[in-house]
C-alpha atoms as a printed R data frame, in Angstrom:
    type eleno elety resid chain resno      x       y      z
1   ATOM     1    CA   MET     A     1 21.220 123.744  2.474
2   ATOM     2    CA   ASN     A     2 22.939 124.706 -0.789
3   ATOM     3    CA   GLU     A     3 22.472 121.852 -3.246
4   ATOM     4    CA   THR     A     4 25.307 123.042 -5.546
5   ATOM     5    CA   SER     A     5 28.032 124.024 -3.067
6   ATOM     6    CA   SER     A     6 29.809 120.619 -2.989
7   ATOM     7    CA   PRO     A     7 30.868 117.992 -5.526
8   ATOM     8    CA   ASP     A     8 28.012 115.639 -6.359
9   ATOM     9    CA   SER     A     9 29.173 112.702 -4.231
10  ATOM    10    CA   VAL     A    10 29.864 114.816 -1.145
11  ATOM    11    CA   SER     A    11 26.653 116.770 -1.627
12  ATOM    12    CA   SER     A    12 24.652 113.545 -1.802
13  ATOM    13    CA   VAL     A    13 26.144 112.297  1.458
14  ATOM    14    CA   ILE     A    14 25.345 115.603  3.161
15  ATOM    15    CA   LYS     A    15 21.761 115.407  1.936
16  ATOM    16    CA   VAL     A    16 21.312 111.809  3.113
17  ATOM    17    CA   PHE     A    17 22.562 112.610  6.597
18  ATOM    18    CA   GLY     A    18 20.431 115.738  6.666
19  ATOM    19    CA   ILE     A    19 17.348 113.617  5.992
20  ATOM    20    CA   LEU     A    20 18.318 111.039  8.625
21  ATOM    21    CA   GLN     A    21 19.029 113.693 11.229
22  ATOM    22    CA   THR     A    22 15.742 115.466 10.569
23  ATOM    23    CA   LEU     A    23 13.781 112.207 10.794
24  ATOM    24    CA   GLY     A    24 15.571 111.486 14.057
25  ATOM    25    CA   GLU     A    25 14.188 114.674 15.585
26  ATOM    26    CA   VAL     A    26 10.514 113.860 14.933
27  ATOM    27    CA   ASP     A    27  8.370 110.738 14.741
28  ATOM    28    CA   GLU     A    28  7.375 110.913 11.079
29  ATOM    29    CA   LEU     A    29  7.613 113.350  8.179
30  ATOM    30    CA   GLY     A    30  6.349 113.450  4.610
31  ATOM    31    CA   VAL     A    31  8.330 114.307  1.492
32  ATOM    32    CA   THR     A    32  7.002 117.872  1.362
33  ATOM    33    CA   GLU     A    33  7.811 118.544  5.028
34  ATOM    34    CA   LEU     A    34 11.332 117.190  4.628
35  ATOM    35    CA   ALA     A    35 11.913 119.158  1.442
36  ATOM    36    CA   GLN     A    36 10.815 122.387  3.123
37  ATOM    37    CA   SER     A    37 12.870 121.730  6.249
38  ATOM    38    CA   LEU     A    38 16.054 120.926  4.310
39  ATOM    39    CA   SER     A    39 15.582 123.378  1.403
40  ATOM    40    CA   MET     A    40 15.712 120.545 -1.112
41  ATOM    41    CA   SER     A    41 13.462 119.731 -4.008
42  ATOM    42    CA   LYS     A    42 10.733 117.167 -3.368
43  ATOM    43    CA   ALA     A    43 12.104 115.009 -6.186
44  ATOM    44    CA   THR     A    44 15.534 114.892 -4.541
45  ATOM    45    CA   VAL     A    45 14.114 114.031 -1.129
46  ATOM    46    CA   TYR     A    46 11.875 111.341 -2.611
47  ATOM    47    CA   ARG     A    47 14.771 109.770 -4.521
48  ATOM    48    CA   PHE     A    48 16.967 109.558 -1.415
49  ATOM    49    CA   LEU     A    49 14.096 108.237  0.726
50  ATOM    50    CA   GLN     A    50 13.407 105.437 -1.728
51  ATOM    51    CA   THR     A    51 17.065 104.426 -1.716
52  ATOM    52    CA   MET     A    52 17.221 104.483  2.096
53  ATOM    53    CA   LYS     A    53 13.992 102.511  2.243
54  ATOM    54    CA   GLN     A    54 15.458  99.822 -0.040
55  ATOM    55    CA   LEU     A    55 18.536  99.669  2.200
56  ATOM    56    CA   GLY     A    56 16.357  99.341  5.287
57  ATOM    57    CA   PHE     A    57 17.235 102.622  6.996
58  ATOM    58    CA   VAL     A    58 13.783 104.253  6.755
59  ATOM    59    CA   GLN     A    59 10.242 102.924  6.728
60  ATOM    60    CA   GLN     A    60  6.905 104.281  5.500
61  ATOM    61    CA   ASN     A    61  3.832 104.460  7.698
62  ATOM    62    CA   ASP     A    62  0.719 102.446  6.935
63  ATOM    63    CA   ASP     A    63 -0.761 104.945  4.484
64  ATOM    64    CA   GLY     A    64  2.594 105.408  2.743
65  ATOM    65    CA   GLU     A    65  2.600 109.179  3.066
66  ATOM    66    CA   LYS     A    66  5.184 109.660  5.816
67  ATOM    67    CA   TYR     A    67  8.592 108.221  6.657
68  ATOM    68    CA   ARG     A    68 10.354 107.297  9.887
69  ATOM    69    CA   LEU     A    69 13.712 105.842 10.887
70  ATOM    70    CA   SER     A    70 13.943 102.050 11.045
71  ATOM    71    CA   PRO     A    71 15.455  99.923 13.844
72  ATOM    72    CA   LYS     A    72 18.462  99.283 11.606
73  ATOM    73    CA   LEU     A    73 20.021 102.623 12.536
74  ATOM    74    CA   PHE     A    74 19.648 101.842 16.230
75  ATOM    75    CA   GLN     A    75 21.200  98.439 15.643
76  ATOM    76    CA   LEU     A    76 24.156 100.002 13.830
77  ATOM    77    CA   GLY     A    77 24.624 102.304 16.779
78  ATOM    78    CA   CYS     A    78 24.812  99.293 19.061
79  ATOM    79    CA   LEU     A    79 27.449  97.702 16.854
80  ATOM    80    CA   SER     A    80 29.615 100.808 17.068
81  ATOM    81    CA   LEU     A    81 29.915 100.159 20.799
82  ATOM    82    CA   LYS     A    82 31.976  97.054 20.135
83  ATOM    83    CA   GLU     A    83 35.169  99.081 20.041
84  ATOM    84    CA   ASN     A    84 34.517 101.589 22.799
85  ATOM    85    CA   ALA     A    85 32.738 102.221 26.082
86  ATOM    86    CA   LEU     A    86 30.463  99.192 26.294
87  ATOM    87    CA   THR     A    87 33.122  96.509 26.004
88  ATOM    88    CA   GLN     A    88 35.612  98.530 28.028
89  ATOM    89    CA   PHE     A    89 33.198  98.868 30.934
90  ATOM    90    CA   ALA     A    90 31.721  95.390 30.633
91  ATOM    91    CA   HIS     A    91 34.841  93.244 30.284
92  ATOM    92    CA   LYS     A    92 35.984  93.413 33.917
93  ATOM    93    CA   HIS     A    93 32.482  92.512 35.096
94  ATOM    94    CA   MET     A    94 32.340  89.629 32.638
95  ATOM    95    CA   LEU     A    95 35.591  88.309 34.060
96  ATOM    96    CA   LEU     A    96 34.199  88.485 37.594
97  ATOM    97    CA   LEU     A    97 30.921  86.835 36.568
98  ATOM    98    CA   ALA     A    98 32.810  84.056 34.799
99  ATOM    99    CA   GLN     A    99 34.862  83.507 37.957
100 ATOM   100    CA   GLN     A   100 31.699  83.410 40.071
101 ATOM   101    CA   THR     A   101 29.794  80.995 37.820
102 ATOM   102    CA   LYS     A   102 32.683  79.167 36.090
103 ATOM   103    CA   GLU     A   103 30.495  79.256 32.964
104 ATOM   104    CA   THR     A   104 30.684  81.013 29.589
105 ATOM   105    CA   VAL     A   105 29.738  84.698 29.697
106 ATOM   106    CA   HIS     A   106 28.670  86.655 26.612
107 ATOM   107    CA   LEU     A   107 27.996  90.302 25.828
108 ATOM   108    CA   GLY     A   108 25.656  90.738 22.870
109 ATOM   109    CA   CYS     A   109 24.044  93.553 20.857
110 ATOM   110    CA   PHE     A   110 21.546  93.924 18.040
111 ATOM   111    CA   ASP     A   111 22.932  93.191 14.572
112 ATOM   112    CA   ASP     A   112 20.156  93.857 12.075
113 ATOM   113    CA   ASP     A   113 17.754  90.889 12.495
114 ATOM   114    CA   ALA     A   114 20.024  88.997 14.895
115 ATOM   115    CA   ILE     A   115 22.281  89.387 17.903
116 ATOM   116    CA   VAL     A   116 26.055  89.491 17.651
117 ATOM   117    CA   TYR     A   117 28.489  88.566 20.404
118 ATOM   118    CA   VAL     A   118 30.812  91.518 20.988
119 ATOM   119    CA   ASP     A   119 32.740  90.012 23.900
120 ATOM   120    CA   LYS     A   120 33.081  86.595 25.504
121 ATOM   121    CA   ILE     A   121 34.741  84.899 28.473
122 ATOM   122    CA   ASP     A   122 35.101  81.117 28.204
123 ATOM   123    CA   SER     A   123 33.925  78.671 30.829
124 ATOM   124    CA   ALA     A   124 36.473  77.158 33.207
125 ATOM   125    CA   TYR     A   125 35.230  73.732 32.113
126 ATOM   126    CA   SER     A   126 36.271  71.839 28.985
127 ATOM   127    CA   LEU     A   127 32.611  70.983 28.289
128 ATOM   128    CA   ARG     A   128 31.159  74.393 27.346
129 ATOM   129    CA   MET     A   129 29.276  76.367 24.725
130 ATOM   130    CA   HIS     A   130 31.297  76.858 21.547
131 ATOM   131    CA   SER     A   131 30.983  80.395 20.216
132 ATOM   132    CA   ARG     A   132 33.138  83.335 19.183
133 ATOM   133    CA   ILE     A   133 33.137  87.110 19.191
134 ATOM   134    CA   GLY     A   134 31.391  88.250 16.019
135 ATOM   135    CA   ARG     A   135 29.111  85.217 15.815
136 ATOM   136    CA   ARG     A   136 25.484  86.031 15.001
137 ATOM   137    CA   ASN     A   137 22.445  84.163 16.310
138 ATOM   138    CA   PRO     A   138 18.708  84.794 15.828
139 ATOM   139    CA   LEU     A   139 16.810  87.117 18.121
140 ATOM   140    CA   HIS     A   140 13.996  84.695 18.924
141 ATOM   141    CA   THR     A   141 16.157  81.705 19.903
142 ATOM   142    CA   THR     A   142 18.584  83.469 22.244
143 ATOM   143    CA   ALA     A   143 18.244  84.832 25.756
144 ATOM   144    CA   ILE     A   144 20.123  87.981 24.735
145 ATOM   145    CA   GLY     A   145 17.801  88.522 21.770
146 ATOM   146    CA   LYS     A   146 14.715  88.158 23.926
147 ATOM   147    CA   VAL     A   147 15.958  90.540 26.611
148 ATOM   148    CA   LEU     A   148 16.976  93.171 24.045
149 ATOM   149    CA   ILE     A   149 13.554  93.150 22.372
150 ATOM   150    CA   ALA     A   150 11.594  92.985 25.635
151 ATOM   151    CA   PHE     A   151 13.147  96.201 26.943
152 ATOM   152    CA   GLN     A   152 12.592  98.312 23.822
153 ATOM   153    CA   ASP     A   153  9.678 100.739 23.786
154 ATOM   154    CA   LEU     A   154  6.473  99.338 22.323
155 ATOM   155    CA   ASP     A   155  6.814 101.039 18.930
156 ATOM   156    CA   MET     A   156 10.367  99.793 18.444
157 ATOM   157    CA   GLN     A   157  9.360  96.351 19.682
158 ATOM   158    CA   ALA     A   158  6.501  96.199 17.181
159 ATOM   159    CA   LEU     A   159  8.818  97.189 14.322
160 ATOM   160    CA   ILE     A   160 11.349  94.512 15.243
161 ATOM   161    CA   LEU     A   161  8.688  91.823 15.614
162 ATOM   162    CA   SER     A   162  7.129  92.715 12.261
163 ATOM   163    CA   GLN     A   163 10.420  91.871 10.536
164 ATOM   164    CA   MET     A   164 11.219  88.649 12.373
165 ATOM   165    CA   ARG     A   165 11.148  85.179 10.866
166 ATOM   166    CA   PHE     A   166 10.562  82.483 13.448
167 ATOM   167    CA   GLU     A   167 12.769  79.769 12.025
168 ATOM   168    CA   VAL     A   168 12.866  76.547 14.019
169 ATOM   169    CA   HIS     A   169 16.298  75.476 15.286
170 ATOM   170    CA   THR     A   170 15.314  72.853 17.871
171 ATOM   171    CA   PRO     A   171 12.050  71.290 19.119
172 ATOM   172    CA   ASN     A   172 12.067  73.960 21.866
173 ATOM   173    CA   THR     A   173 12.244  76.984 19.530
174 ATOM   174    CA   ILE     A   174  9.331  79.415 19.865
175 ATOM   175    CA   SER     A   175  7.963  79.547 16.325
176 ATOM   176    CA   LYS     A   176  4.770  81.586 16.686
177 ATOM   177    CA   GLY     A   177  4.635  85.355 17.048
178 ATOM   178    CA   ALA     A   178  1.862  85.358 19.656
179 ATOM   179    CA   LEU     A   179  3.762  82.954 21.907
180 ATOM   180    CA   PHE     A   180  6.937  84.979 21.488
181 ATOM   181    CA   ALA     A   181  5.118  88.212 22.395
182 ATOM   182    CA   ALA     A   182  3.804  86.562 25.573
183 ATOM   183    CA   CYS     A   183  7.328  85.415 26.349
184 ATOM   184    CA   LEU     A   184  8.589  89.007 26.003
185 ATOM   185    CA   ASP     A   185  5.970  90.202 28.501
186 ATOM   186    CA   GLN     A   186  7.267  87.676 31.027
187 ATOM   187    CA   VAL     A   187 10.879  88.655 30.309
188 ATOM   188    CA   LYS     A   188 10.152  92.309 31.042
189 ATOM   189    CA   LEU     A   189  8.290  91.393 34.232
190 ATOM   190    CA   ASN     A   190 11.089  89.145 35.524
191 ATOM   191    CA   GLY     A   191 13.985  91.244 34.264
192 ATOM   192    CA   TYR     A   192 15.730  88.351 32.542
193 ATOM   193    CA   ALA     A   193 15.319  85.977 29.609
194 ATOM   194    CA   GLU     A   194 16.120  82.302 29.147
195 ATOM   195    CA   ASP     A   195 17.105  80.126 26.219
196 ATOM   196    CA   ASN     A   196 15.946  76.631 27.142
197 ATOM   197    CA   GLU     A   197 17.733  74.678 24.387
198 ATOM   198    CA   GLU     A   198 15.955  76.854 21.814
199 ATOM   199    CA   GLN     A   199 19.036  77.700 19.749
200 ATOM   200    CA   GLU     A   200 21.082  74.558 20.363
201 ATOM   201    CA   LEU     A   201 20.191  71.286 22.064
202 ATOM   202    CA   GLY     A   202 22.214  70.760 25.212
203 ATOM   203    CA   ILE     A   203 22.757  74.478 25.906
204 ATOM   204    CA   ARG     A   204 20.817  76.750 28.278
205 ATOM   205    CA   CYS     A   205 21.357  80.490 28.717
206 ATOM   206    CA   ILE     A   206 20.190  83.291 30.989
207 ATOM   207    CA   ALA     A   207 20.476  86.973 30.001
208 ATOM   208    CA   VAL     A   208 19.827  90.346 31.636
209 ATOM   209    CA   PRO     A   209 19.683  93.807 30.031
210 ATOM   210    CA   ILE     A   210 22.303  96.553 30.016
211 ATOM   211    CA   PHE     A   211 21.048 100.135 29.590
212 ATOM   212    CA   ASP     A   212 22.718 103.229 28.171
213 ATOM   213    CA   ARG     A   213 22.476 106.682 29.744
214 ATOM   214    CA   PHE     A   214 19.070 107.222 28.132
215 ATOM   215    CA   GLY     A   215 17.651 104.038 29.657
216 ATOM   216    CA   VAL     A   216 17.664 102.161 26.338
217 ATOM   217    CA   ALA     A   217 18.572  98.467 26.429
218 ATOM   218    CA   ILE     A   218 21.616  98.354 24.165
219 ATOM   219    CA   ALA     A   219 23.151  95.026 25.178
220 ATOM   220    CA   GLY     A   220 22.535  91.775 26.969
221 ATOM   221    CA   LEU     A   221 24.785  90.013 29.470
222 ATOM   222    CA   SER     A   222 24.402  86.231 29.473
223 ATOM   223    CA   VAL     A   223 25.644  83.088 31.173
224 ATOM   224    CA   SER     A   224 25.552  79.867 29.114
225 ATOM   225    CA   TYR     A   225 25.552  76.333 30.511
226 ATOM   226    CA   PRO     A   226 25.624  72.817 29.157
227 ATOM   227    CA   THR     A   227 22.230  71.449 30.169
228 ATOM   228    CA   ILE     A   228 23.791  68.745 32.328
229 ATOM   229    CA   ARG     A   229 25.389  71.445 34.518
230 ATOM   230    CA   PHE     A   230 22.380  73.741 34.771
231 ATOM   231    CA   ASP     A   231 21.140  73.809 38.378
232 ATOM   232    CA   SER     A   232 17.738  75.472 38.722
233 ATOM   233    CA   SER     A   233 18.157  75.694 42.503
234 ATOM   234    CA   ASN     A   234 21.146  77.998 41.937
235 ATOM   235    CA   LYS     A   235 19.466  80.211 39.334
236 ATOM   236    CA   GLN     A   236 18.409  83.007 41.671
237 ATOM   237    CA   GLN     A   237 21.916  83.352 43.062
238 ATOM   238    CA   VAL     A   238 23.363  83.588 39.566
239 ATOM   239    CA   LEU     A   239 20.700  86.112 38.561
240 ATOM   240    CA   ALA     A   240 21.527  88.277 41.569
241 ATOM   241    CA   GLN     A   241 25.160  88.312 40.453
242 ATOM   242    CA   MET     A   242 24.161  89.096 36.856
243 ATOM   243    CA   PHE     A   243 21.865  91.954 37.886
244 ATOM   244    CA   GLU     A   244 24.622  93.409 40.056
245 ATOM   245    CA   HIS     A   245 27.136  93.396 37.206
246 ATOM   246    CA   ALA     A   246 24.625  94.633 34.609
247 ATOM   247    CA   ALA     A   247 23.600  97.481 36.915
248 ATOM   248    CA   GLN     A   248 27.224  98.524 37.379
249 ATOM   249    CA   ILE     A   249 27.934  98.405 33.638
250 ATOM   250    CA   SER     A   250 24.799 100.478 33.044
251 ATOM   251    CA   LEU     A   251 25.951 102.948 35.699
252 ATOM   252    CA   ASP     A   252 29.343 103.220 34.013
253 ATOM   253    CA   LEU     A   253 27.455 104.053 30.803
254 ATOM   254    CA   GLY     A   254 25.559 106.812 32.633
255 ATOM   255    CA   PHE     A   255 22.333 105.056 33.688
256 ATOM   256    CA   ASP     A   256 21.796 105.206 37.463
257 ATOM   257    CA   SER     A   257 18.247 103.808 37.697
258 ATOM   258    CA   TYR     A   258 18.705 100.103 37.004
259 ATOM   259    CA   PRO     A   259 15.421  98.366 37.928
260 ATOM   260    CA   ASN     A   260 15.261  96.373 41.141
261 ATOM   261    CA   PHE     A   261 14.047  93.156 39.570
262 ATOM   262    CA   GLY     A   262 12.500  90.759 42.057
263 ATOM   263    CA   SER     A   263 13.017  87.036 42.218
264 ATOM   264    CA   GLU     A   264 10.499  84.555 40.887
C-alpha cells in the first residue's frame, strides 16, 4: 500500500479499512504483523488501532500484544440489513405470523449493546405491546436479545457478555451474569427464548433465531403478548409456527439447515 498516493483524508480511510479487512481474515494480529502485511509503519498502524479501540471496533487480547475485531462490527453489519434482504424476506412471514397469533410480531437485530426493532406488525387487539421500529431495548431483558446471544459462537458470546451491564428493569429481570449464562444454555437447547415480564411488567415475549447463509444468528423473530392473554397451553403451537417462518426466512437468506428444535 502506498502511503503517499492519496490525499491525507482518503489515505487514512484506506488504511483503516485495510487494517479492519486484515484483522477480519485472521483471529488476532500484533502491530508488527499488521505493519508488515499492509506495508505501513508500525507507528501508523498503532495510531489507527488505538483510535479504533477507543471507538469500540477492535479489542486487545489479555496480554495486550495482539488485536482482534470487536462484536461492534458484526452488530453494524446486522443493522445494514434493515433496508435490504432481511426485512424484505421477513415481512411477509411476519404478516402471516401476526394473522396466525393475532399478537404483535417483531424482527430485531443487534445494535451495539442492545437490540433494535427493524420491523414490526401490530397485534389485532387494542390491548397490546407499545413499541416502534427503531426502538432499542437491552439484550438481557428481551427474548430477541437472549436468542441472538445464545446462538453466537462461544468466543463472540463471551465478548458480548463481558460488555453487558445487567440493569434491573422489573423484579423478574435476570441481574447476575452466571444466571444469564445458564439461561443462554437453555435457550440454545430449546431453540427459543422467553421474556417473562423481564423488560416490562405485563408483557411476555417468545423469540426464535434467524440465520444468514453462513449459519450466523443475525436476527430474532418474536411474538409479544399482554400477560393476561398469554396461554401456556398454546405455546408449542405458536413456537411451531415461529420455527416454520424463521426457517423459511433463513432459507431465503441462503441457510438451508435450520435446526429441528424439539418441543419441551
